[in-house]
LUMLUMGU-542323 format. One line per 8 residues: number of its first residue (from 1); their letters; for each residue z, y, x of C-alpha. Coordinates in Angstrom, 1 decimal, padded with zeros to 4 digits. Layout:
<rs>
NUM) A) Z,Y,X | ...;
</rs>
This chain:
<rs>
1) MNKTLFLR) -033.1,-141.2,-036.3 | -030.4,-142.3,-038.8 | -031.0,-139.4,-041.2 | -034.6,-138.1,-041.4 | -035.5,-134.5,-042.0 | -036.8,-135.5,-045.5 | -033.5,-137.1,-046.5 | -031.6,-134.1,-045.2;
9) IFSGSAAV) -033.7,-131.6,-047.2 | -034.0,-133.7,-050.3 | -030.3,-134.8,-050.4 | -029.2,-131.2,-049.8 | -031.4,-129.8,-052.5 | -030.5,-132.6,-054.9 | -026.8,-132.0,-054.3 | -027.3,-128.3,-055.2;
17) IILLAAAV) -029.2,-129.2,-058.4 | -026.7,-131.7,-059.5 | -023.8,-129.3,-058.8 | -025.6,-126.6,-060.9 | -026.2,-129.0,-063.7 | -022.6,-130.2,-063.7 | -021.4,-126.6,-063.7 | -023.6,-125.8,-066.7;
25) MLFAPPLM) -022.3,-128.9,-068.6 | -018.7,-128.1,-067.6 | -018.6,-124.4,-068.4 | -021.3,-123.8,-071.0 | -019.6,-125.7,-074.0 | -016.2,-124.0,-073.6 | -017.9,-120.6,-073.3 | -020.1,-121.4,-076.3;
33) RKHSIEDN) -017.0,-122.5,-078.3 | -015.2,-119.3,-077.3 | -018.2,-117.2,-078.3 | -018.5,-119.0,-081.6 | -014.9,-118.5,-082.5 | -015.1,-114.8,-081.6 | -018.3,-114.5,-083.7 | -016.8,-116.4,-086.7;
41) ATSLEHMA) -013.6,-114.3,-086.5 | -015.7,-111.1,-086.6 | -017.7,-112.4,-089.6 | -014.4,-113.3,-091.4 | -013.1,-109.9,-090.7 | -016.2,-108.2,-092.1 | -016.1,-110.4,-095.2 | -012.4,-109.5,-095.8;
49) VLIEPQIL) -013.3,-105.8,-095.7 | -016.0,-106.4,-098.3 | -013.8,-108.5,-100.6 | -010.6,-106.4,-100.2 | -011.6,-103.7,-102.9 | -012.2,-106.5,-105.4 | -008.8,-108.2,-104.8 | -006.5,-105.2,-104.3;
57) PYLTGSGT) -006.3,-104.2,-108.1 | -004.8,-107.6,-108.9 | -001.9,-106.8,-106.5 | -001.3,-103.3,-107.9 | -001.3,-104.6,-111.5 | -004.5,-102.9,-112.6 | -006.8,-105.8,-112.2 | -008.2,-107.7,-115.2;
65) GDLRGLVA) -009.6,-111.2,-115.4 | -009.0,-114.4,-113.5 | -008.0,-113.8,-109.9 | -008.5,-117.4,-108.9 | -012.0,-117.5,-110.5 | -012.9,-114.3,-108.6 | -011.6,-115.9,-105.3 | -013.5,-119.1,-106.1;
73) AFSRQTGT) -016.8,-117.1,-106.7 | -016.4,-115.3,-103.4 | -015.7,-118.6,-101.6 | -018.8,-120.2,-103.0 | -020.9,-117.2,-101.9 | -019.5,-117.0,-098.3 | -018.7,-120.6,-097.6 | -015.1,-119.8,-096.6;
81) RITVIDLT) -011.7,-120.6,-098.0 | -010.0,-117.5,-099.5 | -006.3,-117.1,-100.1 | -004.4,-114.1,-101.6 | -000.6,-113.8,-100.8 | 001.9,-111.3,-102.1 | 004.7,-109.6,-100.1 | 007.0,-112.5,-100.6;
89) GRVLADSE) 004.6,-115.0,-099.3 | 003.8,-116.5,-102.6 | 000.2,-117.6,-103.0 | -001.4,-115.7,-105.9 | -004.8,-117.4,-105.6 | -006.6,-119.9,-103.4 | -010.2,-121.1,-103.5 | -009.3,-124.7,-102.6;
97) KEPRDMEN) -005.9,-125.4,-104.2 | -003.9,-124.5,-107.2 | -001.3,-121.9,-106.3 | 001.5,-123.7,-108.0 | 000.8,-126.7,-105.7 | 001.1,-124.7,-102.5 | 004.2,-123.8,-100.6 | 005.3,-120.3,-099.7;
105) HFYRPEIQ) 003.2,-118.8,-096.9 | 005.6,-116.2,-095.8 | 006.3,-117.8,-092.4 | 002.7,-118.5,-091.5 | 002.1,-116.5,-088.2 | -001.0,-114.8,-089.5 | 000.7,-113.8,-092.8 | 003.7,-112.4,-090.9;
113) ASLRGEER) 001.3,-110.2,-088.9 | -000.6,-109.0,-092.0 | 002.5,-108.2,-093.9 | 003.4,-105.9,-091.0 | 000.1,-104.2,-091.3 | -001.8,-106.1,-088.6 | -005.0,-108.3,-088.5 | -004.5,-111.7,-087.0;
121) MSIRRSST) -006.7,-114.6,-086.1 | -005.2,-118.0,-085.4 | -006.4,-121.6,-085.2 | -004.0,-124.3,-086.3 | -003.7,-127.4,-088.5 | -003.4,-126.6,-092.2 | -000.3,-128.2,-093.8 | -002.0,-128.0,-097.2;
129) LRQEMMYM) -005.4,-129.5,-096.3 | -004.3,-131.6,-093.3 | -007.2,-130.3,-091.2 | -007.6,-127.8,-088.3 | -008.6,-124.4,-089.6 | -009.4,-121.0,-088.2 | -007.6,-118.3,-090.1 | -008.3,-114.5,-090.3;
137) SVPLEAGG) -005.6,-112.6,-092.2 | -005.9,-108.9,-093.0 | -003.2,-106.7,-094.8 | -003.9,-105.4,-098.3 | -002.8,-101.8,-098.6 | -002.3,-099.5,-101.6 | -000.9,-096.0,-101.5 | -000.3,-096.3,-097.7;
145) RVVGALRL) 001.8,-099.4,-098.0 | 001.2,-103.1,-097.6 | 001.2,-104.9,-100.9 | 000.0,-108.3,-099.7 | -002.3,-110.2,-097.4 | -005.9,-111.5,-097.7 | -006.6,-114.6,-095.7 | -010.1,-116.1,-095.0;
153) SLFMRNLE) -010.4,-119.5,-093.2 | -013.1,-121.9,-092.0 | -012.9,-125.6,-091.2 | -013.0,-126.1,-087.4 | -014.8,-129.4,-088.0 | -017.9,-127.5,-088.9 | -017.7,-125.5,-085.6 | -016.9,-128.6,-083.6;
161) ALLSVFRR) -019.9,-130.4,-085.2 | -022.1,-127.4,-084.2 | -020.7,-127.5,-080.7 | -021.3,-131.2,-080.5 | -024.9,-130.7,-081.4 | -025.1,-127.9,-078.8 | -023.7,-130.2,-076.1 | -026.2,-132.9,-076.8;
169) ELLKVVGL) -029.1,-130.5,-076.8 | -027.8,-128.8,-073.7 | -027.4,-132.2,-072.0 | -031.0,-133.1,-072.8 | -032.3,-129.7,-071.5 | -030.1,-129.9,-068.4 | -031.2,-133.5,-067.7 | -034.9,-132.7,-068.2;
177) TMLVALGL) -034.6,-129.6,-066.0 | -032.7,-131.6,-063.3 | -035.4,-134.3,-063.3 | -038.2,-131.7,-063.0 | -036.2,-129.8,-060.2 | -035.6,-133.1,-058.3 | -039.3,-133.8,-058.5 | -040.2,-130.4,-057.2;
185) VFVLSKSV) -037.6,-130.8,-054.4 | -039.1,-134.2,-053.6 | -042.5,-132.7,-053.3 | -041.2,-129.7,-051.3 | -039.2,-131.9,-048.9 | -042.3,-134.1,-048.3 | -044.4,-131.0,-047.7 | -041.9,-129.8,-045.0;
193) SDPVREII) -040.9,-133.1,-043.5 | -044.4,-134.7,-043.2 | -045.8,-131.9,-040.9 | -042.6,-131.9,-038.9 | -042.7,-135.7,-038.5 | -046.3,-135.4,-037.4 | -045.4,-132.8,-034.9 | -042.5,-134.9,-033.6;
201) DASSRVAA) -044.8,-137.9,-033.2 | -047.4,-135.9,-031.4 | -044.8,-134.3,-029.1 | -043.5,-137.8,-028.3 | -047.0,-138.9,-027.4 | -047.5,-135.8,-025.2 | -044.1,-136.5,-023.5 | -045.3,-140.0,-022.8;
209) GDFDATVS) -048.4,-138.6,-021.1 | -050.9,-138.9,-024.0 | -052.5,-135.4,-024.0 | -055.1,-136.4,-026.5 | -052.4,-136.2,-029.3 | -053.2,-133.5,-031.9 | -051.6,-132.2,-035.1 | -053.7,-131.8,-038.3;
217) ARRSGEFK) -054.5,-128.2,-039.0 | -055.5,-128.7,-042.7 | -052.3,-127.3,-044.0 | -051.8,-123.6,-044.7 | -049.4,-120.9,-043.6 | -047.1,-121.3,-040.6 | -047.7,-125.0,-040.3 | -051.4,-124.4,-039.8;
225) RFAQSFNA) -050.8,-121.7,-037.1 | -048.3,-124.0,-035.4 | -050.7,-126.9,-035.5 | -053.4,-124.7,-033.9 | -051.0,-123.5,-031.2 | -049.8,-127.0,-030.5 | -053.3,-128.4,-030.2 | -054.3,-125.5,-027.9;
233) MTGRLKTL) -051.2,-126.2,-025.8 | -051.9,-129.9,-025.4 | -055.5,-129.1,-024.5 | -054.3,-126.7,-021.8 | -051.7,-129.2,-020.6 | -054.3,-131.9,-020.3 | -056.5,-129.5,-018.2 | -053.6,-128.6,-016.0;
241) FDEIRQKN) -052.4,-132.1,-015.5 | -056.0,-133.2,-014.7 | -056.1,-130.5,-012.1 | -052.7,-131.5,-010.7 | -053.7,-135.2,-010.7 | -056.9,-134.3,-008.8 | -055.1,-132.2,-006.3 | -052.4,-134.8,-005.9;
249) EEIQGILG) -055.0,-137.4,-005.2 | -056.6,-135.2,-002.7 | -053.2,-134.6,-001.0 | -052.4,-138.3,-001.0 | -055.9,-139.0,000.5 | -055.2,-136.4,003.2 | -051.8,-137.7,003.9 | -053.1,-141.3,003.9;
257) SMREGLGV) -055.8,-140.4,006.4 | -053.5,-138.7,008.8 | -052.9,-140.5,012.1 | -049.5,-138.8,012.4 | -046.6,-140.2,010.5 | -045.3,-137.6,007.9 | -042.1,-137.8,006.0 | -039.9,-135.6,003.8;
265) ISAGDLIE) -036.1,-135.9,004.2 | -033.7,-134.8,001.5 | -030.5,-132.8,001.9 | -028.6,-136.1,002.2 | -030.9,-137.2,005.1 | -032.6,-139.7,002.8 | -036.4,-140.3,003.1 | -037.9,-139.0,-000.1;
273) LCNASFRR) -041.6,-139.7,000.6 | -043.8,-140.6,003.5 | -047.4,-141.6,004.3 | -048.9,-144.9,005.5 | -048.8,-143.8,009.2 | -045.1,-143.2,008.9 | -044.5,-146.7,007.4 | -046.5,-148.2,010.2;
281) AVRDESPE) -044.6,-146.3,012.8 | -041.2,-147.4,011.5 | -042.5,-150.8,010.6 | -041.1,-150.7,007.0 | -043.2,-150.8,003.8 | -040.6,-149.2,001.6 | -038.4,-146.6,003.5 | -038.1,-144.3,000.5;
289) GRPFWEIV) -034.5,-143.7,-000.6 | -032.9,-145.0,002.6 | -031.3,-142.9,005.4 | -033.5,-141.6,008.2 | -031.3,-143.0,010.9 | -031.4,-146.5,009.3 | -035.2,-146.5,009.3 | -036.0,-144.7,012.6;
297) RSSALSEA) -034.0,-146.7,015.1 | -033.9,-144.0,017.8 | -030.9,-142.0,018.7 | -032.9,-139.2,020.3 | -035.1,-138.8,017.1 | -032.1,-139.0,014.8 | -030.3,-136.4,016.9 | -033.2,-134.0,016.5;
305) VRRARASG) -033.0,-134.2,012.8 | -029.2,-133.6,012.9 | -029.7,-130.7,015.2 | -032.4,-129.1,013.0 | -030.1,-129.6,009.9 | -027.1,-128.0,011.7 | -028.9,-125.1,013.3 | -031.3,-124.2,010.5;
313) ADASAEGA) -034.1,-124.0,013.1 | -037.0,-126.3,013.9 | -036.4,-129.0,016.4 | -038.3,-131.6,018.4 | -037.6,-134.7,020.5 | -039.2,-137.6,022.2 | -038.1,-141.2,021.7 | -039.1,-144.8,021.4;
321) IGDRVYFL) -039.4,-146.8,018.2 | -039.9,-150.4,019.2 | -042.5,-150.6,022.0 | -044.1,-147.2,021.0 | -043.2,-143.7,022.2 | -043.2,-140.9,019.6 | -042.9,-137.2,019.7 | -040.9,-136.0,016.6;
329) SVAHLATR) -041.2,-132.5,015.2 | -038.8,-131.3,012.5 | -039.5,-128.3,010.2 | -037.7,-126.9,007.3 | -039.1,-126.7,003.7 | -038.3,-123.5,001.8 | -036.9,-125.4,-001.2 | -033.9,-127.6,-001.7;
337) DRLVVTLH) -032.9,-127.7,002.0 | -035.4,-130.5,002.8 | -036.9,-131.3,006.2 | -040.5,-132.4,007.1 | -040.7,-134.7,010.1 | -043.9,-135.6,011.9 | -044.2,-138.5,014.3 | -046.9,-138.2,016.9;
345) DITGIRAL) -047.7,-141.4,018.8 | -047.8,-140.4,022.5 | -047.6,-144.0,023.9 | -051.1,-143.7,025.3 | -050.3,-140.2,026.8 | -047.1,-141.4,028.4 | -048.9,-144.5,029.8 | -051.6,-142.3,031.2;
353) EKTKKDFV) -049.1,-140.0,032.7 | -047.3,-142.9,034.3 | -050.5,-144.3,035.6 | -051.3,-140.9,037.0 | -047.9,-140.6,038.6 | -048.1,-144.0,040.1 | -051.6,-143.2,041.4 | -050.4,-139.9,042.9;
361) VNVSHELR) -047.4,-141.5,044.5 | -049.4,-144.5,045.9 | -052.2,-142.3,047.1 | -049.7,-139.9,048.7 | -047.9,-142.7,050.5 | -051.1,-144.2,051.6 | -052.5,-140.9,052.9 | -049.3,-139.9,054.7;
369) TPLTAIKG) -049.7,-142.4,057.5 | -053.4,-141.9,058.4 | -053.0,-138.1,058.2 | -050.0,-138.2,060.5 | -052.1,-140.4,062.9 | -055.0,-138.0,062.7 | -052.8,-135.1,063.5 | -051.2,-136.9,066.5;
377) FVETIESR) -054.6,-137.9,067.9 | -055.9,-134.3,067.5 | -052.9,-132.9,069.3 | -053.4,-135.6,072.0 | -057.1,-134.9,072.7 | -056.8,-131.1,072.2 | -055.5,-130.5,075.7 | -058.3,-132.6,077.2;
385) TEAENRPY) -061.1,-131.2,075.3 | -063.5,-128.6,076.7 | -063.0,-125.0,075.6 | -066.2,-124.9,073.5 | -065.0,-127.9,071.3 | -061.4,-126.8,070.8 | -062.2,-124.6,067.7 | -063.4,-127.7,065.9;
393) LEIIRRNT) -060.2,-129.6,066.8 | -058.2,-126.5,065.5 | -060.1,-126.7,062.2 | -059.3,-130.5,062.0 | -055.7,-129.9,062.8 | -055.3,-127.0,060.3 | -056.8,-129.0,057.5 | -054.8,-132.1,058.4;
401) DRMIAIVE) -051.6,-130.0,058.2 | -052.8,-128.7,054.8 | -053.5,-132.2,053.6 | -050.0,-133.4,054.8 | -048.4,-130.4,053.0 | -050.3,-131.3,049.8 | -049.1,-134.9,050.1 | -045.5,-133.8,050.6;
409) DLLVLSEL) -045.6,-131.5,047.6 | -047.2,-134.2,045.4 | -044.4,-136.6,046.4 | -041.8,-133.9,045.6 | -043.4,-133.3,042.2 | -043.6,-137.0,041.5 | -039.9,-137.3,042.4 | -039.0,-134.4,040.1;
417) EERGARID) -040.9,-135.9,037.2 | -039.5,-139.3,037.8 | -035.9,-138.1,037.8 | -036.5,-135.9,034.7 | -033.2,-134.8,033.3 | -031.2,-137.0,035.7 | -029.8,-134.3,038.0 | -026.9,-134.8,040.4;
425) KTEVDMRP) -025.1,-131.5,039.8 | -022.5,-130.1,042.1 | -021.2,-126.5,042.7 | -023.7,-124.6,044.8 | -022.9,-121.3,046.4 | -026.3,-119.6,046.2 | -025.6,-116.6,048.5 | -025.1,-118.5,051.7;
433) LAESILMM) -028.0,-120.8,050.7 | -030.3,-117.9,050.3 | -029.2,-116.4,053.6 | -029.9,-119.6,055.5 | -033.4,-119.9,053.9 | -034.2,-116.3,054.7 | -033.3,-117.0,058.4 | -036.0,-119.7,058.4;
441) FEKRAADK) -038.7,-117.0,057.6 | -037.4,-114.3,060.0 | -039.9,-115.1,062.8 | -042.9,-115.2,060.4 | -041.8,-112.0,058.7 | -041.3,-110.3,062.1 | -044.8,-111.3,063.2 | -046.1,-109.5,060.1;
449) GLALSLEA) -043.7,-106.6,060.3 | -042.1,-107.5,056.9 | -038.5,-106.6,056.0 | -036.5,-109.4,054.5 | -033.4,-108.5,052.5 | -030.8,-110.2,050.2 | -028.9,-108.4,047.4 | -026.0,-110.4,046.0;
457) PPDLPPLR) -022.5,-109.4,044.9 | -019.7,-110.8,046.9 | -018.0,-112.4,043.9 | -021.1,-114.3,042.8 | -019.9,-117.4,041.0 | -021.0,-120.9,042.0 | -023.8,-122.6,040.2 | -023.7,-126.2,038.9;
465) ADPGQMEG) -027.0,-127.6,040.1 | -028.7,-130.0,042.4 | -028.4,-128.4,045.9 | -031.6,-130.0,047.2 | -033.6,-128.7,044.2 | -032.1,-125.2,044.5 | -033.1,-125.1,048.2 | -036.6,-126.2,047.2;
473) LLLNLIDN) -036.8,-123.5,044.6 | -035.8,-120.6,047.0 | -037.9,-122.1,049.8 | -041.1,-122.1,047.7 | -040.6,-118.6,046.2 | -039.8,-117.0,049.5 | -042.6,-118.9,051.3 | -045.1,-117.7,048.7;
481) AVKYTEKG) -043.8,-114.1,049.1 | -044.0,-114.1,052.9 | -047.3,-116.0,053.0 | -049.2,-113.5,050.8 | -047.5,-110.3,051.8 | -049.1,-108.5,054.8 | -047.0,-105.4,054.9 | -043.9,-103.9,053.2;
489) SVKVRLSV) -040.9,-106.1,052.3 | -039.7,-109.2,050.6 | -036.4,-108.9,048.6 | -034.2,-111.6,047.2 | -031.7,-110.6,044.5 | -028.9,-112.8,043.0 | -027.0,-111.6,040.0 | -025.3,-112.8,036.8;
497) REAQLAVE) -026.8,-112.1,033.3 | -025.0,-113.3,030.2 | -023.6,-116.5,031.7 | -026.8,-117.2,033.6 | -027.6,-116.8,037.3 | -030.6,-114.7,037.9 | -032.7,-115.3,041.0 | -035.4,-112.7,041.7;
505) VEDTGPGI) -037.9,-112.7,044.6 | -039.9,-109.5,044.8 | -042.7,-108.7,047.3 | -045.1,-105.8,048.1 | -048.2,-108.1,048.4 | -051.6,-107.7,046.8 | -050.3,-108.6,043.3 | -051.8,-110.9,040.7;
513) AADHLPHV) -054.4,-109.9,038.1 | -053.2,-110.2,034.4 | -055.7,-112.9,033.6 | -054.3,-115.1,036.3 | -050.6,-114.7,035.4 | -050.5,-117.4,032.6 | -051.8,-120.1,035.0 | -049.8,-119.5,038.2;
521) FERFYVVD) -047.4,-122.3,037.5 | -050.1,-124.9,037.0 | -050.8,-127.5,039.6 | -053.4,-126.6,042.3 | -054.0,-123.2,040.7 | -054.5,-120.5,043.3 | -055.5,-116.9,042.7 | -057.5,-116.4,045.8;
529) KSRSKKLG) -058.8,-119.8,046.9 | -060.4,-118.8,050.2 | -057.3,-117.0,051.3 | -055.0,-119.8,050.1 | -056.9,-122.3,052.2 | -056.8,-120.0,055.2 | -053.0,-119.7,054.8 | -052.5,-123.4,054.2;
537) GTGLGLSI) -051.5,-123.0,050.5 | -051.4,-126.2,048.4 | -051.3,-124.6,044.9 | -048.2,-126.8,044.1 | -045.3,-124.6,045.2 | -044.9,-122.7,041.9 | -045.4,-125.9,039.9 | -042.5,-127.4,041.8;
545) VKHIVLAH) -040.4,-124.3,041.0 | -041.2,-124.6,037.3 | -040.2,-128.3,037.3 | -036.9,-127.5,039.0 | -036.1,-124.7,036.6 | -037.0,-126.8,033.4 | -034.9,-129.7,034.8 | -031.9,-127.3,034.9;
553) KGSVSVKS) -032.7,-126.0,031.4 | -033.5,-122.6,032.7 | -036.5,-120.2,032.5 | -038.9,-118.7,034.9 | -041.2,-115.7,034.5 | -043.5,-113.5,036.7 | -044.4,-109.8,036.7 | -047.2,-108.3,038.8;
561) RVGEGTAF) -049.5,-105.4,039.3 | -052.6,-105.6,041.5 | -052.0,-103.6,044.7 | -048.3,-103.1,044.0 | -046.7,-106.6,044.4 | -045.2,-109.5,042.5 | -041.7,-110.3,041.2 | -040.7,-113.8,040.2;
569) SVLLPLG) -037.5,-114.1,038.0 | -035.5,-117.3,037.4 | -032.6,-117.7,035.0 | -030.3,-120.7,035.4 | -027.2,-121.6,033.3 | -024.1,-121.3,035.3 | -022.3,-124.3,033.7;
</rs>
């Protein structure tokens, strides 16, 4: 700080003191001189009034004695020069000079005024004494007319000498007063600047993180109260920062112990902070301050972040970083448009799923051949077997058929999972497809006395989908409805709802209890196990339906009431 508070206070106060002292020295002497002149003029005027009765008889011719001696006596008593002048300006008497040696005073300005009946004071150089004088001239009147002038005068050197002494004394007083004032200002400036400097130093220490900094409270008044408040504030700040530091350490410990990678992304898609698991996942020890897409080398994961930013909603995606597979979830923070991303390592889960898929596919392929052989041999020996043994062969054949159906469904599921989102879409006319599939179930429905029906508008638009998968979807839904419905009807409805094709299959079967509804799309889940086995159900049909719907980015739901029937609804995007 180039100019300290002390210097500002002291220099400002000193400037004021010096200006006041200069003003006193500049204006006091002239004022004193003016006052002295006015005072002397008044004194001369009063003396003239007192002397006038003694002088006037000499001008009217009634006076006796020596006029000059009288004037000289008055001069000695008053310390002034006295001059008596007649109407013509001739000097009749003077206390300093002989009248005959003095010139006519008629044209002196003060004499001119007095002869006109006026009092006049003037300061000028005397032509007789060759010195500056102060003159006070008054008219001498007798019988109502002016008969002459009485002039009293003082030497200005006496007044100037007095004023010179006054100036010297005034200078001493002003100088001493100024020194005392500057000393007091110095002490006052220190008393103000020292506490302020102490407060500034303590504030700087607090700003640097030293919360043990305090301010002395030994002073009085406002500074004492301020010091007490400051010390209380720093104590509170220290407590708060200790609490924040402790909580921050706890949070850092929690983040560090998380197995999931956690990161915060700024509005500019820069990584602001992350935990150790995130660094290990992206294989970078210092990702902070760099773009997310540069650190996470996965287009699928970067696209999820971009999608979340654009839509304002949470997003998720699955992608590979190096040789590991991660599930990324993106959530929004409430402040400053930041995102929180979480990386879940699902490499083991995906490897296990692949192993399971491979196992299912391999087992299914391996089982297909022996099951087919068993079925063939059962059919071969069934006609040659005695009647009492045929029920056992029927059981073998029925269970073999069920095993073959399970294997076929497992292979379909494996194929759906393997293909994933890779769907060969073409335009599918769902109305004739539904009609052809219903024809496949006409005999089974007629045997049960069920009524099959299709409701579809004639202008139903085509659906862009995989024809084989759409056939499998309708086949499984209608098969389930016909299989578990003993009386009544099975209805298939096709319609358009908000740019989506709606497929509804409704039956009048026994219905499904509410506690079973959330699980009907799970693999091998059956509501009535004994009945399902009797009817040859595999528990995989609805799981196949769900996989087909999800692959086409649609949705499937079910509504059912026990004893009233069940309705499955599928919504598929038209485009």
